Each structure stands twice: as structure tokens, then as C-alpha cells.
N, C-alpha and C positions, 0 to 999 in steps of 0.2 A: 504493499499499499504506499502511495505517495503521501508525503507529509502535507497536511492541509494548511493553508495559510489562514491565520486568524486575523480578524479585524478588531481594532481596540477603540471602541467608542468613547469610554471614560477618559483614557489619555488624550484623545483629540479634544475632548470638551475642556479638559483642564488646560491644554495648550492654547485653546481659543482665548481663555482669560488670561493666562500667564504663560507666555511663550517659554518653552523649554521645560515646563513642569511635567507635561506628559512624557517626555523622554526620561526624566528623572524618575518618575513613578515606574516605568517599564525596566529600569536598571541601566539605561544608557547614560550613565553619569557624565562622561566626557562629551558626549553629543549635546546633552542638555545644557551643561555649562557654556559650551561654545555657542549655542543658540541664544542664551541669556546675554552673553557678552555681545554677540553680534547684534541683538536687537538694541542694546545700550548704545553701541557704536553708531548704528543706523539711525537711532532716534536723535543723536547728537548731530549727524550729518544733515538733519532736516534744516538746520541753520544754514547751510550752504546748498540747499535745494536737492542734492543728490539723494538725501534720505527719503524725500518724498517718493521716490521711485523704489529705493531698495527695502524700506520698511514694510510696505504692504507685501512685497514679493517674499521677503524673509518670513513674514508672519503666516502667509498662506502656505508656503513650503512647510513650515513648522507644524501646522496642523495636519496637513497631508501625511507627513512623515510620522507623526504620533499615531495616526490611524492605521497605516500600512506596514510600518517596519516590525520586525519580529523582535 
């Protein structure tokens, strides 16, 4: 039997509100910390307009990753 991929709704919901939290809950500590740091940096970059593009992209990817990764 092939290993079935699991979907994880709770980590995705947590990541919706606090980016990186879903990865931390699933045990991906390194990825969760990198996402938190990336969101902080991206939020600061809003001051020079670049963050207006990078912040939503990082936020959406964070939710997608929390839902799909194992």
C-alpha cells in the first residue's frame, strides 16, 4: 500500500492567523522559525514598497505549506 498523504486543516488555520505557527505545531521547527523571520522582514520591507508584494505571497505560501506538507 502506498503511503496516503494527509491534509492538515488545524495547522493551516493556525498559520492563517500567526504565520509559521502551523509548521511549529507539525514539528517543522526550522521552517516555522524561518517563516516567522521572513514575515517580520517582509513586513519591514513594506516601508520601501517591496513588502507589499512579498508579504501576501509569503503569507499565502505559509498557509498552503502548513496544509500540505507532512
